[in-house]
C-alpha positions in Angstrom: 20.8 52.0 -11.0 21.0 48.2 -10.7 19.6 46.7 -13.8 20.5 43.1 -13.2 17.6 40.7 -13.3 15.9 40.0 -9.9 15.3 36.2 -9.0 12.6 35.2 -6.9 13.3 34.1 -3.3 13.9 30.4 -2.9 11.1 28.5 -1.3 11.6 27.7 2.4 11.0 24.2 3.8 7.9 25.4 5.5 6.5 26.9 2.1 7.1 23.7 0.4 5.4 21.6 3.0 2.4 24.0 2.9 2.2 23.8 -0.9 2.3 19.9 -0.7 -0.4 20.0 1.8 -2.6 22.2 -0.4 -2.2 19.8 -3.3 -2.2 16.5 -1.3 -4.0 13.7 -3.1 -7.3 12.5 -1.6 -6.9 10.0 1.2 -10.2 8.5 0.3 -10.5 5.0 1.4 -6.9 4.7 2.7 -6.3 3.0 6.1 -5.9 5.2 9.1 -2.0 5.0 9.3 -1.5 5.7 5.7 -4.0 8.5 5.7 -3.1 10.3 8.9 0.5 9.6 9.6 2.4 8.3 6.7 1.3 10.8 4.2 2.3 13.6 6.5 5.7 11.9 7.1 6.1 11.6 3.3 5.2 15.2 2.8 8.0 16.4 5.0 10.6 14.0 3.2 9.2 15.1 -0.2 9.8 18.8 0.8 13.5 18.0 1.9 14.2 16.0 -1.2 12.7 18.8 -3.4 15.0 21.5 -1.7 18.0 19.4 -2.2 17.3 18.6 -5.9 16.6 14.9 -5.6 14.4 13.1 -8.3 11.4 10.9 -7.6 13.4 7.9 -8.8 16.1 8.6 -6.4 13.5 8.6 -3.5 12.1 5.4 -4.7 15.6 3.9 -4.8 16.3 4.9 -1.1 12.7 3.7 -0.1 13.6 0.3 -1.6 17.0 0.2 0.3 15.4 1.1 3.5 12.7 -1.5 3.2 15.0 -4.1 1.9 17.4 -3.5 4.7 14.5 -3.9 7.2 13.4 -7.3 5.6 17.1 -8.6 5.6 17.4 -7.9 9.4 14.0 -9.5 10.0 15.1 -12.6 8.2 18.6 -12.8 9.4 18.7 -11.1 12.8 18.4 -12.7 16.0 15.1 -13.0 18.0 15.9 -10.0 20.3 14.0 -6.8 21.3 16.4 -4.6 19.2 15.6 -6.6 16.0 12.0 -5.5 16.3 12.9 -1.9 16.7 15.4 -1.9 14.0 13.1 -3.6 11.5 10.1 -1.4 12.4 12.3 1.8 12.2 13.5 0.8 8.6 10.2 -0.2 7.4 8.5 2.9 8.7 11.2 5.1 6.9 10.8 3.0 3.5 7.0 3.4 3.8 7.3 7.2 4.3 9.7 7.5 1.3 7.3 5.4 -0.7 4.7 8.2 0.1 7.2 10.9 -0.6 8.2 10.1 -4.2 4.8 10.6 -5.6 4.3 13.8 -3.7 7.8 15.1 -5.0 6.8 14.0 -8.5 3.7 16.4 -8.1 6.0 19.1 -7.0 8.1 18.7 -9.9 5.1 18.9 -12.5 4.0 15.4 -12.6 5.1 11.7 -12.5 6.1 9.6 -15.3 5.2 6.0 -16.4 8.6 4.7 -15.7 8.4 6.2 -12.2 5.0 4.7 -11.5 6.0 1.3 -12.8 9.2 1.3 -10.6 7.1 2.2 -7.6 4.7 -0.5 -8.1 7.4 -3.0 -8.8 9.2 -2.1 -5.6 6.0 -2.4 -3.6 5.2 -5.8 -5.2 8.5 -7.2 -3.9 8.1 -5.8 -0.5 4.6 -7.2 0.1 5.7 -10.7 -0.4 9.4 -10.6 0.7 8.3 -9.1 4.2 6.0 -12.0 5.1 8.6 -14.6 3.8 11.1 -12.9 5.9 8.7 -13.5 8.9 8.6 -17.1 7.9 12.5 -17.4 7.9 12.7 -15.6 11.3 10.1 -17.8 12.9 11.4 -21.0 11.3 14.8 -20.1 13.2 12.9 -19.8 16.5 10.7 -22.8 15.8 13.5 -25.3 15.5 13.6 -28.7 17.3 14.7 -27.0 20.5 12.8 -23.8 19.7 10.3 -22.0 21.7 7.6 -21.9 19.1 5.3 -24.6 17.4 5.8 -25.3 13.8 2.1 -24.6 13.2 2.7 -20.8 13.7 4.6 -21.0 10.4 1.3 -21.1 8.6 0.5 -17.4 9.4 3.2 -15.9 7.2 2.3 -18.2 4.4 -1.2 -17.1 4.7 -0.2 -13.5 4.9 1.9 -13.8 1.8 -1.1 -14.9 -0.3 -3.4 -12.4 1.3 -0.9 -9.5 0.6 0.0 -10.6 -3.0 -3.9 -10.8 -3.9 -4.9 -7.5 -2.1 -2.0 -5.8 -4.1 -2.9 -7.1 -7.4 -6.8 -6.6 -6.9 -6.2 -3.1 -5.9 -4.1 -2.3 -8.9 -6.6 -3.8 -11.1 -9.5 -2.1 -9.4 -7.7 1.3 -10.4 -7.3 0.3 -13.9 -10.9 -1.0 -14.5 -12.4 2.0 -12.6 -10.5 4.3 -14.8 -11.6 2.5 -17.9 -15.2 2.5 -16.8 -15.7 5.9 -15.2 -12.6 7.9 -16.0 -11.5 7.8 -12.2 -9.5 5.3 -10.5 -11.0 6.2 -7.1 -13.4 3.9 -5.2 -17.1 4.7 -4.6 -16.6 3.7 -0.9 -17.1 6.1 2.0 -14.1 8.3 3.0 -15.1 8.7 6.6 -12.6 8.3 9.3 -14.4 5.2 10.6 -13.9 3.5 7.2 -10.1 4.2 7.7 -10.1 2.6 11.1 -12.1 -0.5 9.9 -9.3 -1.1 7.4 -6.8 -1.4 10.2 -6.0 -5.2 9.3 -4.7 -3.8 6.0 -2.8 -1.1 7.5 1.0 -1.2 7.1 1.6 0.9 10.2 -0.3 -1.8 12.3 1.9 -4.6 11.0 5.0 -2.4 11.8 3.6 -2.1 15.3 3.2 -5.9 15.6 6.8 -6.3 14.4 7.9 -4.4 17.5 6.9 -7.5 19.5 9.5 -9.6 17.7 11.6 -9.9 21.0 8.7 -11.7 22.9 8.3 -14.3 19.9 5.2 -16.1 21.3 3.3 -12.9 21.9 4.4 -11.8 18.4 3.3 -15.0 16.9 0.0 -14.7 18.4 -0.5 -10.9 17.4 0.8 -11.7 14.0 -1.4 -14.6 13.3 -4.4 -12.7 14.5 -3.7 -9.8 12.1 -3.1 -12.3 9.2 -6.6 -13.9 10.0 -8.0 -10.5 10.1 -6.5 -9.5 6.9 -7.7 -12.6 5.3 -11.3 -12.0 6.5 -11.2 -8.3 5.2 -10.1 -9.4 1.9 -12.7 -11.9 1.5 -15.4 -9.3 2.2 -13.6 -6.8 -0.1 -13.5 -9.2 -2.9 -17.2 -9.5 -2.9 -17.7 -5.8 -2.6 -15.2 -5.2 -5.6 -16.8 -7.9 -7.8 -20.3 -6.2 -7.3 -18.6 -2.8 -8.1 -17.4 -4.3 -11.4 -20.8 -5.8 -12.1 -22.3 -2.2 -11.6 -20.1 -0.8 -14.1 -21.1 -3.6 -16.6 -24.8 -2.6 -15.9 -24.0 1.0 -16.5 -22.2 0.1 -19.9 -25.2 -2.1 -20.8 -27.8 0.6 -20.8 -25.7 3.4 -22.6 
C-alpha cells in the first residue's frame, strides 16, 4: 500500500483566473477602460505571475520598465505612425501590469505597505513624466520649420498639472475617507454611466489618443481637447470632493 502523502493538484491557469474574478476588488467609481478592460487584462497577467512564482514587487518593476520605455519612445522617437503604436502598446502593457500587482498580492495573502508605497511612487512618476514626454515630442515637431504651432505646447503643461493634482487628491481622499468612515471608497454611484462620464480621466482614452501621434496636427487637437476635458472634470470633482469632506466634518460634529 502506498503510504506517501498525497499533494493537492496544482491549480490551472483557468482556476487561478476564476479565483481572482471571484475576489476582484470593486470597480466602483473607476473609469470604463480601467473597470471593464484593464482589470481583466491585469487578472490574466496576475494569474500567469502567480503560477510562475513571481512576486508583486517584481510585477511592479516590470510595469515600471514597460511604462518607462513607452515614455522614452514618446519623448525621443520620431513623429511617425509606428511611434504611436509602440508607445501605446508599452503603456497599455504597463497599465495592465499595474493592475496585476495588486491582484497578485491578494492571491498571495495580502499586500504589504512597502508594495503599496512602491506602486504609488511608480504611478506618481508616470502621470507627470508621460505628459512632459508629450511636451518634448511636440517641441521637436513645433520647431521653427515645424508643422505645429508653439501654442499647442500649452496642452501638455496643463495636462501635467491636472494629472498631478488629480492623483494627489484621489490618494488624499482615500486616506481621509478611511479616517472618517473606515472605508476608502467614494459615496458616488457605481453605475456604468458614471464610468463612461469619467472618460476624460481614463488612461485607456489617453492611450487611444496617443495612437494618433503620426498625424501630429490631429493628435494635437485630440490631446488638447482631452486635456481641457480633464481639467473641466477635475474642477467639478474638486468641488464635489470638498463637499464630501465637509459632510464628514458635519457627521463628526454631531457624534
